[in-house]
C-alpha positions in Angstrom: 21.3 26.4 -47.5 18.0 24.9 -48.3 18.5 22.0 -45.9 19.7 24.1 -43.0 16.4 26.1 -42.9 14.6 22.8 -42.2 17.3 21.0 -40.2 17.7 23.5 -37.3 14.0 24.0 -36.5 13.5 20.2 -36.4 16.6 19.7 -34.3 15.5 22.3 -31.8 12.0 20.8 -31.6 13.5 17.4 -30.9 15.8 18.7 -28.2 12.9 20.6 -26.5 10.8 17.4 -26.5 13.6 15.2 -25.0 14.4 17.6 -22.2 10.8 18.3 -21.3 10.0 14.5 -21.1 12.9 14.0 -18.7 11.9 16.8 -16.4 8.2 15.6 -16.3 9.2 12.0 -15.4 11.4 13.2 -12.5 8.7 15.5 -11.1 6.1 12.8 -11.1 8.1 10.3 -9.1 8.9 13.0 -6.5 5.2 13.7 -6.0 4.2 10.0 -5.7 6.8 9.4 -2.9 5.6 12.4 -1.0 2.0 11.3 -1.2 2.8 7.8 0.1 4.8 9.3 3.0 1.9 11.6 3.9 -0.6 8.8 3.8 1.3 6.7 6.3 1.7 9.6 8.7 -2.1 10.0 9.0 -3.0 6.3 9.7 -4.5 5.1 12.9 -2.6 2.0 14.2 -4.2 -0.4 16.7 -2.3 -2.1 19.5 -3.7 -4.6 22.1 -2.4 -5.6 25.6 -2.1 -9.4 26.1 -3.5 -10.6 22.8 -4.6 -14.2 22.5 -5.0 -14.3 18.7 -4.9 -12.1 15.6 -8.6 -11.7 15.9 -8.1 -9.7 19.1 -6.6 -7.0 17.0 -9.0 -7.2 14.1 -12.3 -7.0 16.0 -11.2 -3.6 17.4 -10.7 -2.1 14.0 -13.8 -0.2 12.6 -15.5 -1.9 9.6 -13.6 -5.2 10.1 -15.7 -8.4 10.7 -14.2 -11.8 11.6 -16.4 -14.8 11.2 -14.6 -18.1 11.7 -11.7 -18.2 9.2 -13.2 -15.4 7.1 -12.3 -11.7 7.4 -13.8 -8.8 5.5 -13.6 -5.1 5.6 -17.0 -3.4 5.2 -18.6 -6.5 3.8 -16.2 -6.9 0.9 -14.1 -10.0 0.0 -11.0 -11.1 1.7 -8.4 -8.4 2.2 -4.7 -8.6 1.4 -2.5 -9.5 4.5 1.0 -8.0 4.8 3.3 -9.1 7.6 6.4 -6.9 8.1 6.2 -5.7 4.5 5.8 -9.2 3.0 2.5 -9.9 1.2 1.1 -13.1 2.6 -2.0 -13.3 0.4 -5.8 -13.1 1.0 -6.0 -16.0 3.4 -6.8 -15.1 7.0 -5.9 -18.6 8.1 -2.4 -18.2 6.4 -1.8 -14.9 8.1 -3.0 -16.3 11.4 -0.6 -19.2 11.3 2.3 -17.0 10.0 2.6 -14.8 13.1 2.5 -15.4 16.9 -0.1 -12.9 18.4 2.4 -12.1 21.3 4.9 -10.8 18.7 2.4 -8.4 17.0 3.3 -4.8 17.7 0.4 -3.2 15.7 -2.2 -3.9 13.1 -3.2 -1.3 10.5 -6.3 -1.6 8.3 -6.4 0.2 5.0 -9.5 0.3 2.8 -10.8 2.3 -0.1 -8.7 4.3 -2.5 -5.7 4.3 -0.1 -5.3 0.6 -0.7 -4.7 1.2 -4.4 -1.0 1.3 -3.9 -1.1 -2.4 -3.4 -2.7 -3.1 -6.8 -5.5 -5.4 -7.6 -4.7 -7.7 -4.7 -5.5 -4.9 -2.3 -8.9 -4.1 -3.9 -10.8 -5.5 -0.9 -8.6 -3.6 1.6 -5.2 -4.3 3.2 -4.4 -5.5 6.7 -0.8 -4.6 7.6 0.7 -6.5 10.6 3.9 -5.3 12.2 5.8 -7.5 14.6 8.0 -6.4 17.5 11.7 -6.3 16.9 13.6 -7.9 19.7 
């Protein structure tokens, strides 16, 4: 009798903690996915007719400067380049050689807190290159 007075309140407390932790984790993941989808809907995407190089896309984006083989967004360090969802790295020369300018469908520039979804590598901004599907 003495043990049942302690056992049932402790058991009920443990059950409440377990079920509330499961519900909180599920809700947080739903909100994150919704925020990311909303962010992509509001982006301005640049396209260029008859591009000769990747630079033709980048010089039209506000805040992006191209100087030789160096690209920066608002004076920061080199941004992260992503081509068709694959991170290429922070090298403009590598991104320039990895894609044919004629195949580029659009270039999207992300800077500031919106680039945080790409982690530390996207701290200087992210340049997302999408190619045409044939």
